[in-house]
C-alpha positions as MATLAB code, in Angstrom:
seq = 'MVLHDYWLHGFTVFMGFFAMLNPVGNLPVFISMVSEFDAKTQRKVALRSVVVAFIIIAIFSIFGHIIFRMFGITLPAFQIAGGLIVFVMGYNLLNAKESMHHQAPIRRKDMEKAAEDMSITPLGTPLLAGPGTISAAMNFVGAEKSITNAALVIGIFALMCAVTYLLFISSQKLASRVNPGILKAVTRIMGLILSVIAIQMLISGIEGTVHMFK';
ca = [
       0.648   12.571   22.530;
       4.038   13.184   23.796;
       7.126   13.012   21.913;
       7.842    9.110   23.150;
       4.610    8.231   22.161;
       4.570   10.257   19.108;
       7.699    8.572   17.631;
       6.400    5.091   18.464;
       3.150    6.058   16.630;
       5.246    7.362   13.364;
       7.284    4.164   13.446;
       4.375    1.657   13.661;
       2.438    4.006   10.847;
       5.919    3.396    8.792;
       5.998   -0.497    9.202;
       2.842   -0.835    8.624;
       2.926    1.600    5.487;
       5.722   -0.544    4.364;
       4.277   -3.717    4.764;
       1.247   -2.226    2.576;
       3.686   -0.825   -0.329;
       5.836   -3.622    0.358;
       7.596   -1.862   -2.222;
      10.960   -4.694   -2.256;
       8.272   -7.535   -3.597;
       6.701   -5.391   -5.927;
       9.469   -4.324   -7.909;
       9.343   -7.958  -10.057;
       5.689   -6.904  -10.663;
       6.995   -3.197  -11.658;
      10.098   -4.712  -13.704;
       7.410   -7.170  -15.565;
       4.992   -4.667  -16.472;
       7.836   -1.595  -17.631;
      10.361   -4.173  -19.391;
       9.383   -3.147  -23.060;
       9.144    0.941  -22.051;
      12.714    2.885  -21.973;
      14.076    4.159  -19.194;
      12.665    8.168  -19.811;
       9.208    5.864  -19.693;
       9.627    3.549  -16.637;
      10.531    7.035  -14.476;
       7.221    8.512  -15.498;
       5.033    5.039  -15.089;
       7.326    4.832  -11.153;
       6.443    8.887  -10.539;
       2.930    8.763  -11.963;
       1.985    5.370   -9.697;
       3.355    6.876   -6.366;
       1.087   10.362   -7.115;
      -1.725    8.397   -7.518;
      -1.277    6.365   -4.645;
      -0.201    9.290   -2.790;
      -3.383   11.427   -3.471;
      -5.522    8.239   -2.824;
      -4.562    7.876    0.371;
      -4.267   11.309    1.297;
      -7.948   12.294    0.517;
      -9.161    8.960    2.231;
      -7.582    9.929    5.440;
      -8.408   13.460    5.702;
     -12.399   12.782    4.332;
     -12.415    9.387    4.573;
     -15.192    9.331    7.027;
     -17.279   11.560    5.747;
     -17.254    9.462    2.824;
     -17.930    6.325    4.493;
     -21.126    8.455    6.447;
     -22.214    9.494    2.768;
     -22.697    5.743    1.473;
     -23.853    4.485    5.003;
     -20.108    2.712    6.088;
     -19.126    2.328    9.449;
     -15.219    2.453    9.938;
     -15.527   -0.969   11.865;
     -17.228   -2.722    8.827;
     -14.606   -1.238    6.810;
     -11.688   -2.117    9.330;
     -13.192   -5.863    9.509;
     -13.349   -6.258    5.528;
      -9.721   -4.424    5.068;
      -8.894   -7.038    7.314;
      -9.949   -9.867    5.755;
      -8.219   -8.210    2.681;
      -4.873   -7.028    4.086;
      -4.610  -11.235    5.769;
      -5.135  -12.826    1.712;
      -2.483  -10.762    0.763;
      -0.192  -11.482    3.711;
      -1.181  -14.873    3.260;
      -0.532  -15.023   -0.245;
       2.785  -12.793    0.146;
       3.769  -15.604    2.565;
       3.195  -18.286    0.125;
       5.137  -16.589   -2.416;
       2.283  -16.624   -4.984;
       2.999  -14.475   -7.988;
       0.665  -11.777   -8.948;
      -1.746  -11.824  -11.640;
       0.669   -9.023  -13.890;
       3.188  -11.635  -14.237;
       0.825  -14.028  -15.634;
      -1.103  -11.684  -18.487;
       1.706   -8.714  -19.104;
       0.185   -5.774  -21.032;
       1.850   -5.612  -24.496;
      -0.352   -2.834  -26.871;
       1.138   -0.402  -30.237;
       0.468    2.524  -28.044;
       3.217    2.491  -25.614;
       2.657    5.854  -23.858;
      -1.385    5.292  -23.627;
      -0.351    1.364  -21.824;
       2.164    3.134  -19.574;
      -0.114    6.249  -18.401;
      -3.047    3.668  -18.090;
      -0.722    0.911  -15.937;
       0.119    4.033  -13.649;
      -3.009    4.381  -13.062;
      -4.415    0.930  -12.570;
      -2.798   -1.672  -11.732;
       0.289   -0.117  -10.009;
      -1.490    3.340   -8.332;
      -4.460    1.756   -7.374;
      -4.550   -1.119   -6.103;
      -1.444   -2.231   -6.055;
      -0.102    0.788   -4.089;
      -3.235    2.375   -2.691;
      -5.742   -0.874   -2.359;
      -8.318   -1.439    0.004;
      -6.222   -2.321    2.951;
      -4.016    0.408    2.290;
      -6.978    2.741    2.305;
      -8.160    1.340    5.605;
      -4.483    1.004    7.262;
      -4.410    4.950    6.716;
      -7.716    5.585    7.976;
      -7.287    3.029   11.353;
      -3.747    4.867   11.728;
      -5.237    8.644   11.640;
      -8.432    7.539   12.882;
      -6.521    6.370   16.067;
      -5.997    9.602   17.054;
      -7.962   12.357   15.877;
      -5.817   15.403   15.386;
      -4.708   17.293   12.572;
      -1.361   16.768   13.514;
      -2.064   12.865   13.961;
      -3.410   12.946   10.051;
      -0.526   14.950    8.541;
       1.860   12.669   10.277;
       0.448    9.419    8.773;
       0.357   11.513    5.294;
       3.866   13.001    5.891;
       4.758    8.969    6.622;
       2.808    7.684    3.203;
       4.201   10.107    1.135;
       8.181    9.144    2.808;
       7.368    5.784    1.686;
       5.894    6.657   -1.863;
       9.506    8.262   -1.912;
      10.850    5.333   -1.263;
       8.920    3.126   -3.286;
       9.954    5.563   -6.479;
      13.407    5.670   -5.816;
      13.168    1.552   -6.115;
      11.101    1.373   -8.963;
      13.663    3.531  -10.951;
      16.531    1.267   -9.882;
      14.647   -2.047  -10.606;
      16.637   -2.754  -13.457;
      19.745   -2.119  -11.753;
      18.271   -4.126   -8.367;
      17.391   -6.412  -10.271;
      20.778   -7.901  -11.315;
      22.260   -7.678   -8.649;
      20.009   -8.611   -5.765;
      19.909  -12.414   -5.172;
      15.749  -13.521   -5.921;
      16.007  -15.831   -2.698;
      16.704  -12.536   -0.877;
      13.553  -11.046   -2.293;
      11.108  -14.160   -1.658;
      12.563  -13.955    1.872;
      11.683  -10.238    2.287;
       8.680  -10.719    0.459;
       7.526  -13.837    3.124;
       8.448  -11.520    6.032;
       6.490   -8.841    4.426;
       3.500  -11.341    4.518;
       3.806  -11.490    7.772;
       3.242   -8.602    9.141;
       0.795   -7.762    7.149;
      -0.816  -11.045    8.627;
      -0.346   -9.483   12.006;
      -1.920   -6.267   10.802;
      -4.663   -7.855    9.454;
      -5.751   -9.860   12.591;
      -5.120   -6.416   14.776;
      -7.401   -4.605   12.270;
     -10.059   -7.320   12.782;
      -9.664   -7.082   16.443;
     -10.580   -3.340   16.027;
     -12.990   -3.950   13.443;
     -14.799   -6.338   16.157;
     -14.227   -4.043   19.178;
     -15.959   -1.205   17.497;
     -19.202   -3.509   16.361;
     -19.337   -4.888   19.543;
     -19.534   -1.021   21.614;
     -21.758    0.229   18.703;
     -24.258   -2.246   19.973;
     -23.935   -1.262   23.619;
];
């Protein structure tokens, strides 16, 4: 790809990951889950969750196709499944449905163990690195089968993880200053973007399936 194409592709990947991770929309989820922890523990949870998400996405970006071959999974099938999952996520965001984590906040005596557990799941995965994000990363890398493109996708996801971490550790301050209506508006916009990305993934998956049978 020429430089202009890399910029365009990079911007597309950035917006796709931004919509997938939805760091602004996930702030209420993070706040509700770590509200009982002190500031130091909250920072540990935020850091560990984005590191877990980054490792998962990096592995699937590089070795995803090998993993798929091991289990007999085709990329078009994963694109279709991922598209359906992402569409549901986008639909829920468009309707501003509450996360299940709001309905059942975690309360445990051993706060350190609880913090470690929640940073891996549900925060690290599937909230940040869920099936939709994994399929999107593989789709972005699969569009241009090159080391440079894989490094670009992983680098952009690392940037998004850094942005998510900064927002997470600033969540308490942001929550007290930002109008809840603004958060809801941003969440709905992210839902719309996710829905469009989902349709594109479905189209790519269907096209890939048709091509396989030609």
